[in-house]
N, C-alpha and C positions, 0 to 999 in steps of 0.2 A: 504494499499500500504506499501510497506518496502522500505524506503529511505535510500541511503547506499553513504557516501562521504569518498573517501580513498585520502588520501596524499601520493607518491611517491617520494622519494629522488633519483634522478637517477646519477650516476657518470658523472662527466662533459663529459668526452671524448663520452660518449654514449647518453647524451641527445638529440641531433638532431635526433638521431635514434630511439629515443623511438616509435613513433608511428609506424615505421616498425616493431620493435620487439613484439609489443603488437597486430598487426594488426590480426593475426589468432584468437587470444583468444577474440578480440573485435568481429570480425565477428562472430564467431560461439555464442558469448554471445546475441548478438543483433538478432540472429536467433531463440534462445530460446523461446518457446510459451509464457511463462509467463512475459518475459521481456519488460518493458515498455519504458526504455531509457537506453542508456549507452554513456557516452558522456565525453571525455577527454579536459581538459583543462590545458594549461601551465600558470604557475605562471607570472604574470608580474614584482613580487619583486625577483624571485628567478627562473633563467631560468634554473636549473637543477631539480625543482620540478614539477611533473605533478600531477592534481588533477582528479579524476573519480568520477563523478556523475552518479548514477545508481538507477532505481528503478524495483522492482518485483511486481506483482499480490502479495496478502498476503501469500499464499503457494508456490511462486515462487523461493524463494531464497534457501531453502533447496535442490530442485534440481538442482540449479545453483552449489553450492558450491560441489555438488556431482558428476558433469559432469565430464566427461573425459578431456573436454579441460581447465575446471578450475583445476584439478587437475595435468595435465600437465604444465599449465603456473605458478602455484604456486609451485612446486617441486624444488630442488635444481639442477635437471638437466633441467629448463625448460628455455626458453629464457629470461624471466623476472628477474629471481633470480640473475644472477651474474651482472645485469646491474645496480642492486640496491646498494645504500650507506648502506642503514638502512632498519629495519621492515618498512612496510608502516603503516599509522596512519591511524584509521577508526572511523567512526561515523556511526552507523546502527540503524535505529528506525522504529518502525510502525507508521505511522500517518494517520490520516483521508483524504480523498479525493482518486481518482484514477489517476490523470492526474495533469498536469500545468493546473494552474487557472491564468486569468490575475490581474495583479496589482491593488488592488484597489485605493490606494493613488495617482497613475498616469495614465491618459487616454491619450493616443496619437491617434490622428483622421485622 
């Protein structure tokens, strides 16, 4: 599985609108056949920062970055580009496993 985490620093005046700004891109990515999950979170420390956690089957990330919706979302004309303060920061790694596992150190019954 390919696990990707991306931090987006959004302009303060657009931070509350970020879920709507990214809605089309989010929905299209979630509908990709090799997408495992695509989840947004807002930082508790910085309300202008959003973190995207996404995963794809081993061969699913390349079709994702080559998709029309990815190219549109990341282009200078795309809705996300002008809402950002800076270039997003990313960690992308191939990992073992194919989905979420239960945490071994904690068990809630």
